[in-house]
N, C-alpha and C positions, 0 to 999 in steps of 0.2 A: 174471886169474881164477883162483881156487883150483882145483886139479886135483880135489879130492875133491868139490867142488860140481859141476863139469863132469860127473862121472860120473852125477849125478842126471838129467841131460838125456839123453833117449833118442830116437832117430829110427829108426822101423821103417815101411817102405813099407805094411805091412798095417794100420797103426794111424793114424787121423786124417789120412789122405792123405800120410803121410810127413813130417808137420810135427813139430817138437820137442815132446816130451811130458815129463812128469815121471815118472821111474822106471818106465817101461813102462805106466803107467796111461794111461787115455783122457782125460786132462786136459792140454791143450796149454799151452805157455809163454804163449801169447798170452791164453788164458783167465785165467791168473793175473794177467797184466798188465791186462787189461780189468777185472777185479774191483778191483784196487788203484786204477786210473784212476777207477773209478766211486765211490771213497770207502770201500771196504771195508777194514778193518784186517787186519793179518795174523792176529790172534786170531779175528776173525770168519770169515776163510777157513778156518782150522784147525777151527773149530767146525762149519762146514757140509761140509767135506771131511775127515772124521776119519782118512782114510788118508794125508793129507799131513802132512809134518813141517815145522817152522819152517825148516830148512835148505833144503827144496824151494822155498819162497818166495824165499828169498835166491838160490838157484841160478837161478831164473827171471829174476830182476832182473839178476843178473850176466851171464847169457847174453845177455839183451837189450842190456845196455850194451856188451858185447863185439861183438855183431853190428852195432851202430849206429856203432862206432868205425872209420870209414873216411873217406877223403877223398871229398868230393862235388865233381865237376867241373861247373861252371856253363857252359852254352853260351849264346852271345849271338845 
């Protein structure tokens, strides 16, 4: 993950229950991912949330990829 993008992800116990947000705004990484998953394009998200920047969307994707990159142990 690029360090400059990681700086865009903020965690504050007083905002959104301590969940990862974009640049101290009250929009969570998961909100961005859900929009993308529902078929919204990056451009559509940027129009609807004018305070966001293109790099914010990429940061959310990279952050999620990094969080998901761990071994999963299967129990039988």
